[in-house]
Every structure is written in C-alpha cells, then in structure tokens.
C-alpha positions in Angstrom: 119.6 119.5 129.0 121.0 117.2 126.0 123.5 119.1 123.9 123.8 118.6 120.1 127.0 116.6 119.6 128.1 115.7 116.0 129.3 112.3 115.3 133.0 111.8 115.4 134.9 112.0 112.2 136.1 108.5 110.8 139.8 108.0 111.4 141.9 108.5 108.2 145.2 106.5 108.6 147.5 106.9 105.7 151.2 107.5 104.6 152.2 109.4 101.5 155.6 108.8 99.9 157.2 110.9 97.0 159.5 110.0 94.3 160.7 112.2 91.3 161.1 110.7 88.0 162.5 112.6 85.0 161.8 115.9 86.8 158.1 115.1 87.6 157.0 114.4 91.2 154.6 111.5 91.7 153.1 109.9 95.0 152.4 106.8 96.6 149.8 106.6 99.2 149.4 103.5 101.7 145.5 104.0 102.6 144.5 101.7 105.6 140.9 100.1 105.2 139.8 99.4 108.4 136.9 97.1 107.3 139.1 94.8 105.3 142.4 95.3 107.5 144.4 96.0 104.5 146.5 98.9 103.0 145.2 99.9 99.8 148.2 101.2 97.5 147.5 104.3 95.5 149.4 106.2 93.2 149.6 109.2 90.8 151.4 112.2 89.6 151.3 115.1 92.2 148.4 117.1 91.3 146.2 114.4 90.2 143.7 111.9 91.8 145.5 108.7 92.7 144.4 105.3 91.3 144.4 102.1 93.2 147.2 99.9 92.0 147.4 97.3 94.6 146.9 96.2 98.2 149.2 95.1 101.2 147.8 92.8 104.0 149.2 92.4 107.5 151.4 89.5 108.3 151.1 87.3 111.1 150.6 88.9 114.6 151.2 92.3 113.0 149.5 95.7 113.7 148.7 98.2 111.2 151.4 100.5 112.6 153.9 97.8 112.4 152.9 97.1 108.8 153.2 100.8 108.0 156.6 101.0 109.2 157.5 97.7 107.3 156.2 98.8 104.0 157.6 102.5 104.3 161.1 101.1 105.4 161.2 98.8 102.4 160.2 101.4 99.8 163.2 103.9 101.1 165.9 102.0 99.0 163.7 102.4 95.9 163.9 106.2 96.1 160.8 107.0 97.9 160.8 109.9 100.6 158.5 111.1 103.2 158.8 114.6 102.0 159.7 116.1 98.4 163.0 117.8 98.5 161.8 120.8 96.7 158.4 122.8 96.2 157.5 125.6 94.0 156.2 128.6 95.8 152.9 129.8 95.2 151.4 133.0 96.7 147.6 133.2 96.7 146.1 136.8 97.5 142.2 137.0 98.1 141.4 140.6 97.9 138.3 140.9 100.2 135.7 143.5 101.2 137.2 145.9 103.6 137.2 144.5 107.3 139.4 145.5 110.2 138.6 142.9 112.5 139.1 139.1 113.3 138.7 137.4 109.9 136.2 134.9 111.2 134.1 137.9 112.3 133.5 139.0 108.8 130.3 138.7 107.0 131.9 137.1 103.9 134.1 134.5 106.1 132.0 131.5 105.6 131.6 131.9 101.9 135.4 132.3 101.6 136.1 129.2 103.8 133.4 126.8 102.1 133.6 127.8 98.5 137.4 128.6 98.2 139.8 127.8 100.9 138.5 124.4 102.2 138.3 122.9 98.7 141.6 124.4 97.7 143.4 122.6 100.8 141.4 119.5 100.4 142.6 119.2 96.6 146.2 119.9 97.6 146.0 117.1 100.5 144.0 114.7 98.3 146.5 114.9 95.4 149.7 115.2 97.3 150.3 118.6 95.6 151.7 120.5 98.6 150.4 122.8 101.0 150.8 125.8 103.3 154.6 126.5 103.9 154.6 130.2 105.0 151.4 130.6 106.9 148.9 133.2 106.4 148.9 137.1 106.3 145.5 138.8 107.0 145.1 142.6 106.4 141.9 144.9 106.1 141.4 144.2 102.5 143.3 140.9 101.7 144.3 137.5 103.0 147.6 135.9 101.6 148.2 132.2 101.6 151.9 131.2 101.1 152.0 127.7 99.4 154.4 125.1 98.3 153.2 122.9 95.3 154.7 120.2 93.3 152.9 120.7 90.2 152.3 124.4 89.8 150.0 124.4 86.6 147.8 121.8 88.1 147.3 124.0 91.5 146.9 127.1 89.3 144.1 125.2 87.4 142.3 124.3 90.5 142.6 127.9 91.9 141.1 129.1 88.5 138.3 126.7 89.0 137.4 127.6 92.4 137.8 131.3 92.0 135.8 131.8 89.0 132.2 131.6 90.6 133.5 134.1 93.2 134.6 136.9 91.1 131.6 139.4 92.3 132.7 138.7 95.9 136.6 138.1 95.9 139.3 139.4 93.5 141.8 136.1 93.8 145.2 136.5 92.3 148.5 134.6 92.6 152.1 134.8 92.0 155.1 132.4 91.9 158.8 132.7 92.1 160.7 132.0 89.0 161.5 128.4 88.3 162.7 125.9 85.8 160.0 124.6 83.7 159.1 121.0 84.8 158.0 118.4 82.3 154.2 118.1 82.2 152.7 114.8 83.8 150.6 112.7 81.5 146.9 113.0 81.7 144.9 110.5 83.5 143.9 108.7 80.6 147.7 108.2 79.6 148.1 106.2 82.8 149.3 102.9 80.9 151.6 104.8 78.6 155.1 105.9 78.9 156.8 106.6 82.3 153.2 106.0 84.0 153.2 102.4 82.9 156.9 102.1 83.8 156.3 103.3 87.2 153.3 101.1 87.6 155.1 98.0 86.6 158.1 98.9 88.7 156.0 99.4 91.7 154.2 96.0 91.3 157.4 94.3 90.7 159.1 95.8 93.7 156.3 95.3 95.9 156.0 91.7 95.0 159.7 91.1 95.7 159.7 93.1 98.9 156.6 91.0 100.3 158.3 87.8 99.7 161.7 88.9 101.1 159.9 90.4 104.2 158.2 87.3 105.1 161.4 85.6 105.3 163.1 88.3 107.3 160.5 90.2 109.0 162.3 89.9 112.3 165.3 91.9 110.9 163.3 94.5 109.3 161.0 95.3 112.5 163.5 95.4 115.4 162.6 94.9 118.9 160.2 97.3 120.5 162.7 99.1 122.7 164.9 100.1 119.7 162.7 100.2 116.8 161.9 103.4 114.8 158.5 104.2 114.3 156.7 105.5 111.2 154.1 108.0 111.9 151.1 108.4 109.5 150.3 111.4 107.7 149.1 114.5 110.0 145.7 115.6 109.3 144.5 119.2 109.2 141.2 120.9 109.4 141.5 123.1 106.3 138.8 120.9 104.9 135.0 120.9 105.7 134.9 117.3 106.1 137.2 117.6 109.1 134.9 120.1 110.7 131.5 118.5 111.5 131.1 120.9 114.4 131.1 123.9 112.2 128.1 126.1 112.1 127.6 127.4 108.6 125.2 129.4 106.5 122.5 131.6 107.6 122.7 130.5 111.3 126.4 131.4 111.4 125.7 134.8 110.0 122.9 135.3 112.6 125.1 134.4 115.6 128.0 136.6 114.1 125.9 139.5 113.8 124.6 139.0 117.3 128.0 138.7 118.9 128.7 142.0 117.3 125.7 143.9 118.4 125.0 142.4 121.8 128.8 142.0 122.9 130.9 143.9 120.5 132.7 140.7 119.8 134.3 140.3 116.1 136.8 143.1 115.8 138.6 143.5 119.1 140.1 141.6 121.8 138.1 141.6 125.0 139.8 142.5 128.3 142.5 142.0 129.4 144.1 141.8 126.0 142.0 144.5 124.3 140.2 147.6 125.2 137.3 147.8 127.3 134.3 145.6 126.1 130.9 147.2 125.6 129.6 145.5 128.8 130.9 144.7 132.4 133.7 142.0 132.5 135.9 140.2 134.9 138.7 138.0 134.1 141.1 135.8 135.8 144.7 134.4 134.9 145.5 130.7 135.0 142.1 129.3 135.9 142.6 126.4 138.1 141.1 123.0 137.3 138.9 122.9 140.4 137.6 126.3 139.6 136.8 125.2 136.1 134.8 122.3 137.1 132.8 124.2 139.6 132.0 126.9 136.9 131.0 124.2 134.2 128.5 122.5 136.9 127.2 126.2 137.4 126.7 127.0 133.8 125.4 123.7 132.5 121.8 123.9 133.9 121.6 127.5 132.9 122.4 126.8 129.3 119.6 127.5 126.8 119.9 125.9 123.5 122.8 124.9 121.7 126.3 125.9 123.0 128.7 127.5 120.7 132.3 128.8 120.4 133.5 131.5 118.2 137.3 131.0 117.4 138.4 134.3 116.0 140.4 132.8 113.1 138.4 129.5 112.3 134.6 130.5 112.7 131.7 129.2 114.8 131.4 125.6 116.2 129.0 123.7 118.1 130.7 122.6 121.8 129.6 121.0 125.0 129.9 122.3 128.6 132.9 120.1 129.3 134.9 122.0 126.8 133.9 125.5 127.9 137.4 126.6 129.0 139.3 124.6 126.0 141.1 127.4 123.8 140.6 125.6 120.7 142.9 126.9 117.8 143.1 130.7 118.9 141.4 132.9 121.1 137.7 131.8 121.4 134.5 133.0 122.9 132.1 130.5 124.4 128.2 131.4 124.6 124.7 129.7 124.2 121.5 130.5 122.2 120.4 133.1 124.7 123.7 134.9 124.4 123.3 136.5 128.0 126.6 135.4 129.1 130.0 134.8 127.6 133.4 133.2 128.3 136.6 134.4 126.5 139.7 132.3 126.6 142.6 134.2 125.4 145.9 133.0 124.1 147.7 134.3 127.2 145.7 131.9 129.5 143.5 134.4 130.8 139.6 133.8 131.0 137.1 136.6 130.9 133.5 136.4 132.0 130.5 138.4 130.7 127.0 138.5 132.0 125.6 139.6 135.2 124.7 136.3 136.8 128.2 134.6 135.6 130.2 137.5 136.8 128.5 137.1 140.4 129.2 133.3 140.4 132.9 134.0 139.5 133.1 136.7 142.4 131.6 134.2 144.8 134.0 131.4 143.9 136.8 133.8 144.4 135.7 135.0 147.7 138.8 135.1 150.2 141.1 135.2 147.1 140.2 138.5 145.3 143.7 139.3 144.3 143.1 136.8 141.4 140.4 138.9 140.0 141.4 141.3 137.2 145.2 140.8 137.7 146.3 142.7 134.6 144.6 145.7 135.6 146.5 146.0 138.9 149.9 145.2 137.1 149.8 141.7 138.6 
C-alpha cells in the first residue's frame, strides 16, 4: 500500500551573529535565499523582528558555505560573536491539569504545544532572543522550561500574549534572576533614529569595505581546504510547528492517544522491559540486528492498515513509514497503524518490544534457534 508521507521541509540555511552596543544586544542574520543565490542580510535588536538591510552575493567559484565563512570571519573584528556572552535567566512554569504519565500522553498536550510552546520557541528563534538553556522539568501538575533570553521584557511580553487565551486551561507563570536593568531597545518605528541608525550605517559602510577588500585578498581569507576552518550554519530545532510536518494534530491525535491508552495501556508507563507488565502479551529483544529489522519490516509492510504512526512519549504523535519502524526518534517511541492490532516499542536502552499475536509469532519464528535473545532482561541477561 501507499503510505502518507508529508512534503520535506525546505532547508533553512542561516547564521546569526550578536553584538552588544550600549548594553543592548542586537543581532545580524545572514539568511541564504536559494532562488537568487545570495545571502540576505537582516538585523534588529534581540527580541524584535529583523529588517532586511542588504545582501551579499557569491564570489567567483564560491560555494554558499565558503561565502558564509568569508562573511562571518570578516565580521568578527567588528565585535560580532556567534554567541552572546550573557543571557538573563527566565523560568517559565506551566501549571497543568494533574497527569502522572508521559507528557505527550496527556489529553491537553497538543493544545499546550501548538498554542503556547511552539509559538514561544519560534518567537525566540526568529528574533534571536535566546532559547532553552537548562532543559525542561516535568511533574504531575507542572512543566517548567528554563530559558536564557537577551531582552527579558520582550520575552515576557510574548509569554503574556500567548498565555492570555489559555487562562482557562493552564496557569502560566514565570520568574527571573535579579539582574542590572538594561537599556530599552528602540521601537521598530524608531529604526532610523539614534543608535539604530548608527548601527545600520556602520554595517553598510563596513560591509562595503569588507567586500572590496575581500575581492582583492580572498585567497588569504579562505585558506586551502586542508587547513581551513569551517563556519557552521545555525542548528535548527523542532520546537516550532513549521518544522514538524509529520505531526498528527487535533481530533485525530486525541482519538489515537485515547485508543493507545484503552487498547494497549500506553501513555503513562513504560512497556517491558523498562516498565511494569503491559496490559497485553509482549516479547522483547535487545540490540535488534539490521538483518532481522529488515525481515520484520518486510513482514509488517503488507499487513499495515491505513496510516502508520509513531508516538514519541515526549513529543507527540507523528506519521511515519515502514522503513522507519525501528528508528527511536527523539525518545522512547511506539509504532502502530490505524488498526492498532500490533505495536513496536523502541526504548532508550536499545531494546525493542513487540505486541500483537501475529507479530509476536513472527518474532519467535525469526529467533528460532537463538531463543536466548528473547526477553533477555527477564532472565538477567
């Protein structure tokens, strides 16, 4: 059968640099436009949306990676850095309805992700205003995110904006560590006044001179391949909905989540061998070898009914394909189809657990003559 596979996400290739002026952090972003083969230069104060202030073209026989390295290297002497030297801690506490299982198994999980967390992290990324620096702590009645931000007031304003429509579902609070008040950045409509105008003019003048100088001395700026240093583009994270085209949302996700709990007991506790006994018969192996994986995939493929899904216990429910059944994704994950009459659990301890009569029988058959590989944890193996 043909499985539903979303279109791939367009590549985002960019590099963000930071510089502090008069106690205010601003950012400069080199954003690659594939259609025109140029870097668009964007700039703003951290916490604000950037404006386009220029563009940089490739030089003769130059790749975009070479150009990125050239431009970033040239900007360093002007005080730019790939990472700000300090951030202000911001602790966001989301008080949730009581739930003692995996966060992605909660009935309110999708709403929290799509209406608060994804937009918040997208805002922080889009405006270069920091991100998660201390991880996340999940408890039965709260989820805490530890952020580091460069413009605290702008971040708090965004949090308040996103939290307001959710007051009936979640109580979202925050706390910050004491810090010296920083100068307030100008508003976007003040971009041509004061320090913003000076920065914009300085950038244009600097880049004009840099470009001319580099045209004369590019060989000295980009050393030979064997000893050159690379400049890596910004890493991209999947906190944002636009980076999750495979995500199953809304009523469909709620239906699958409820069925996972009622049919298989999945949503609150680990399956064996990590957790207690499942609500059904299971069998598990440790370190599933590639040859057996391929055999199982070819056995499962024609038996799959409807779409194929994976439930990641931290991130939610996504569409997947047969060839990815034994991928562990971001955390412990459970793979199943529309019929939900079989299940594959991939754990963070590299164990694989199977549920469903016909699938368990197939695993036993594949392990005929090497039965010691079945349920090794239960035998102290």
